[in-house]
N, C-alpha and C positions, 0 to 999 in steps of 0.2 A: 244718809247712812241712820242705822235702827229698826234701818226697814225688819233686817235680819237681829236676831235677838244680840243686840250689845250689851260687853260684860265689864261692869264697871271693876266688881270685883269677884271671890269666887259665891260670894251669897246672891249677888244682885247684879241683876240686869233691864234692859232697856229694847223696847224693845215698838215697833207704832203698830198702835192699836188698826184692826184693821177688821171688817165683814161680821169672821169668825170670833172675833172678842168681844161681841156685841151684848152678849146674854150670860160669862161672866164679867166681863162691865157692869154691868145696869143692875145685875145683882151683887155684888159689891155695893154701890149703889144706892139701893138698896136699902139693903141692911145695914145702914153705916147715913142714911137720911139723916137722924136728927146731928151726928158728928160733923160733917159734909157741909151742910145747912146750915150749922151757929155762922160762919163765915163763906156760904157762897148763896150768892139769895138762888141760884137756879139747882140747887139740886135740895130743894124742900119741891117740886111743883114736878121736876123731867117724869116724864114719861116713857116705856120703851120708845115707842116713834122717835122723842123727843132724842136718845143718845141717837140709836139710828141715822140719822140727820146727822148728827155731830160729826161720827164719828165719820160716815161720808164727805161728810164740808172739810173736818181734817188731817184723808186719809187725798183727797185733791188735792190743801192746800200743797199738804206734801208731793205730789206730785209735781205740782207748777215751784217745786224751793220756794213757796212761802207759809209753809211753817208743818207743825204738827200732834198728834195726842204720842204718849206711849206710855203707856201702860208701867209700869214699876214692881217690878217680879222678883221676891223675897225665896231665898233657903233658909230655913231655920235651920240644921242643918247639913253637910255633904251628905247624907245618905237622900234626905228630903225633896223632894218634886219641889221647881220653884211656886213659886204659891203668887196671883196678883191681890197686891197692894193698895193701889194707887198711881193715881198719875198725874205724869208733868208733862204742859201743852205748853207750846209755842207759836207764835206768828211770828212773820220774819215783815219789813218796808222794808226791803233792797233803794228805793228810789228814797230812805234819806237813814239806810244804812244801820237801822238797828231794826232791835228785838224787843219781845213783850215773851217772858216768863210765869209760867203758873203752876203750878203741885197744890194736890191733896194726898192726905196719906187716911185709910182707916185705922183707928182713935186705937188697936194694940201694935201698931208699927210706932207711933208720935215717939218720940225724944233719945229716938236711937241712932242718928246722921245722915237716916236710907237719901230725905231729902238732901243734906250741903252732900252728899257725894254723888247724887247725882246729876244733881244742878251743877255743881262742880264740869264733870266731864258736858252734859251743854254747854255752857258759857264760851269752856277752851275750845266746845264744832262751832260756835258764832261767833265765839272773836279773833282768833287763830284762822286754825279754817276756809274759811266764807269771810272772811278778812272785816265785818261785818264791824260800827266806832262805838256803839253802845249797844246795852242791854239792859234793859227798866224792869221790874219787880213792883207788884201794886197790890198791898196787902188792904187787909178794914184793919183801920188804929187800931183795935182793941186786939186783934190778931197777934200774938205777943211771940207763942212760937213760931208764928210763919215771917214776923219781921225777926226775930233770933239768924235765921237760914238765911237770910240779906245779911244781917251785922255776923252774919262768920261767914262767909263771901270774900266780904273786905265790903259791900252797897258801902253808898252813902246816899243816904237819904237826904230828896231832895227839898222836899213840901210834904204836905198835908194838902190835902183839898176836901174842902168843908166840903157834909152831907151830897157825898159824888155814890153815894148807889144807896139803895137800896133795899134795906133786908129782913124781914119776917114785921114789914110794915115796921120799920123804924129805920129813918134817917144814919148811915152811917158816916165816918171820913174812913179814907183812904189815904197807906202812907204811901210817897212813891220814892221805890228804890232806884239807882241805875250805877252801871258801872261801866268805865269809858277802856278801852284797849289795850291806849296808857297804861293806866291801871292799873290793870288783870295784866299784861308783862309783864311790871314791875315789881309785883306781887308769885307770881306763878313762880 
């Protein structure tokens, strides 16, 4: 799933990021480095080579069925082409029947429900199609927009990990959210 563009709705698509997406993906990160880097420690120092290695690693994970990185593509009006505006990544631990997703969007696209819509499709895939038992979302405690995505999707706040990540030289707590397959089935 998602290797070919997957249409979430007429204005929104997901597609597994491949080597040909490297330059647009890195350009986006570079252009919005401060916005993304406010919550993601990798964004402040990532290089083109880092992103090349990331895309190669995530594509290998996709081939092995262990995860993926998908570009989030948006079309503002029906006559416009799709534009890359963010990323949704997934790591799958089949031996534990679980997965973790993470996401980011460029600043002008936040607050529109984009991540909630693409995450819902990915969670359906993970819990219903792959039959995993649990999906987790981990976000920096103060990243309220990302936390609201998890909450809108009905995820349960499992707890706060203290000093779990170093972000811009400061220790930050991380909020851990989860969704179990049976919970997803009852709300779908």
